[in-house]
C-alpha positions as CSV (number, residue, x, y, z in Angstrom):
1,M,-45.8,-53.7,37.6
2,D,-42.1,-54.3,38.4
3,M,-41.0,-52.7,41.7
4,I,-37.9,-51.2,40.1
5,N,-40.0,-49.6,37.4
6,L,-42.2,-48.1,40.2
7,M,-39.2,-46.7,42.0
8,L,-37.9,-45.2,38.7
9,L,-41.3,-43.7,38.1
10,A,-41.3,-42.2,41.6
11,L,-37.8,-40.8,41.0
12,L,-39.0,-39.4,37.6
13,A,-42.0,-37.8,39.4
14,M,-39.7,-36.2,42.0
15,G,-37.4,-35.0,39.3
16,I,-40.2,-33.4,37.4
17,L,-41.7,-31.9,40.6
18,G,-38.3,-30.6,41.6
19,N,-37.7,-29.1,38.1
20,N,-34.5,-31.2,37.9
21,S,-34.2,-31.9,34.2
22,A,-31.0,-33.9,34.5
23,V,-32.5,-36.3,36.9
24,S,-35.8,-36.5,34.9
25,I,-34.0,-37.2,31.6
26,A,-31.6,-39.8,33.2
27,V,-34.4,-41.7,34.9
28,A,-36.6,-41.5,31.8
29,V,-33.7,-43.0,29.7
30,L,-33.1,-45.8,32.2
31,L,-36.8,-46.5,32.4
32,L,-37.0,-46.7,28.6
33,V,-34.0,-49.1,28.5
34,R,-35.9,-51.3,30.9
35,L,-39.2,-51.1,29.1
36,L,-37.6,-51.8,25.7
37,H,-35.7,-54.8,27.2
38,I,-32.3,-53.6,26.2
39,E,-30.7,-54.5,29.6
40,K,-27.4,-55.3,27.8
41,A,-26.8,-51.5,28.0
42,F,-26.7,-51.5,31.9
43,P,-23.3,-53.1,32.3
44,F,-21.9,-50.5,29.9
45,L,-23.7,-47.6,31.7
46,E,-22.6,-48.9,35.1
47,Q,-19.0,-49.2,34.0
48,Y,-18.6,-46.0,31.9
49,G,-21.5,-43.8,32.6
50,L,-19.9,-41.7,35.3
51,Q,-16.7,-41.3,33.3
52,I,-18.6,-40.2,30.2
53,G,-20.6,-37.7,32.3
54,I,-17.4,-36.3,33.7
55,I,-16.0,-35.9,30.2
56,V,-19.1,-34.1,29.0
57,L,-19.1,-31.9,32.1
58,T,-15.4,-31.1,31.5
59,I,-16.1,-30.2,27.9
60,G,-18.8,-27.8,29.1
61,V,-16.5,-26.2,31.6
62,L,-13.6,-25.8,29.1
63,A,-15.8,-24.6,26.2
64,P,-15.5,-20.9,27.1
65,L,-11.7,-21.2,26.9
66,A,-11.8,-23.1,23.6
67,S,-14.3,-20.6,22.1
68,G,-12.1,-17.6,23.1
69,K,-14.5,-16.1,25.7
70,I,-11.8,-16.7,28.3
71,N,-8.4,-15.5,27.1
72,P,-4.9,-15.8,28.6
73,Q,-5.1,-12.3,30.0
74,T,-8.2,-13.2,31.9
75,I,-6.5,-16.3,33.3
76,L,-3.5,-14.2,34.5
77,S,-5.8,-11.6,36.0
78,I,-7.1,-14.3,38.4
79,F,-4.0,-13.8,40.5
80,T,-4.7,-10.0,41.0
81,H,-7.9,-10.3,43.1
82,W,-8.2,-12.0,46.4
83,Q,-11.7,-13.4,45.5
84,S,-10.3,-15.1,42.4
85,I,-7.4,-16.6,44.4
86,V,-9.9,-17.9,47.0
87,A,-12.0,-19.3,44.0
88,V,-8.9,-21.2,42.8
89,F,-8.5,-22.8,46.2
90,V,-12.2,-23.6,46.4
91,G,-12.0,-25.1,43.0
92,I,-9.1,-27.3,44.1
93,F,-11.1,-28.4,47.2
94,V,-14.2,-29.2,45.1
95,A,-12.1,-31.2,42.7
96,Y,-10.6,-33.1,45.6
97,L,-14.1,-33.8,46.9
98,G,-15.3,-34.9,43.5
99,G,-12.4,-37.4,43.3
100,R,-13.4,-38.8,46.7
101,G,-17.1,-38.8,45.5
102,V,-16.2,-41.0,42.5
103,T,-14.4,-43.5,44.7
104,L,-17.3,-43.6,47.2
105,M,-20.0,-43.9,44.5
106,T,-18.1,-46.6,42.7
107,A,-17.5,-48.6,46.0
108,N,-21.0,-48.1,47.4
109,P,-23.8,-47.7,44.8
110,L,-26.4,-47.4,47.5
111,V,-24.9,-44.0,48.4
112,V,-25.8,-42.8,44.9
113,T,-29.5,-43.5,45.5
114,G,-29.4,-41.7,48.9
115,I,-27.6,-38.7,47.4
116,L,-29.9,-38.5,44.5
117,L,-33.0,-38.7,46.7
118,G,-31.6,-36.1,49.0
119,T,-30.8,-33.8,46.0
120,I,-34.3,-34.2,44.6
121,I,-35.9,-33.5,48.0
122,G,-33.7,-30.5,48.5
123,V,-34.7,-29.1,45.1
124,T,-38.4,-30.0,45.4
125,F,-39.1,-28.8,49.0
126,F,-36.3,-26.4,49.9
127,R,-35.8,-24.4,46.7
128,G,-32.4,-25.9,46.3
129,V,-30.3,-26.1,43.2
130,P,-29.0,-29.5,42.0
131,V,-25.3,-28.8,42.2
132,G,-24.0,-32.3,41.7
133,P,-24.3,-35.6,43.3
134,L,-20.6,-36.2,42.7
135,I,-19.6,-33.3,45.0
136,A,-22.3,-34.4,47.6
137,A,-20.7,-37.9,47.5
138,G,-17.3,-36.3,48.0
139,M,-18.6,-34.3,51.0
140,L,-20.1,-37.5,52.4
141,A,-16.7,-39.4,51.9
142,F,-15.0,-36.5,53.7
143,I,-17.4,-36.8,56.6
144,L,-17.3,-40.6,56.8
145,Q,-13.5,-40.6,57.1
146,F,-14.0,-39.4,60.7
147,F,-16.3,-42.3,61.7
148,P,-15.2,-45.9,62.3
149,K,-16.0,-48.3,59.5
């Protein structure tokens, strides 16, 4: 069997063991693309996959606003509680890290594999929650800026 397929199967097994459905589905789709020999999809996925994912994630985050579950009064009340104000700043910092993560992941695809593996191990063995490889990449980019290149 092809070594790449074996690695994808190992990642699939880890995703299943770690109860990480996003990783499991993503790996299963990529494995299916390989097994069905529709490799022409890979350049498209490599070029646009991250952007499409961010768009879908943003839709999910904005859906409560669009559905009316979050109204203008709720947004204004954010500035009346210190925890909400801190949450705004944390959101800004996380968005900054995410931007740095996109840059790092685009420039160094090997980092993606390491972050994915670390996320799966954290979920599987340390009862972690898969909070997002993009933010993890942003944190890594933030840390790496302090080391010589």
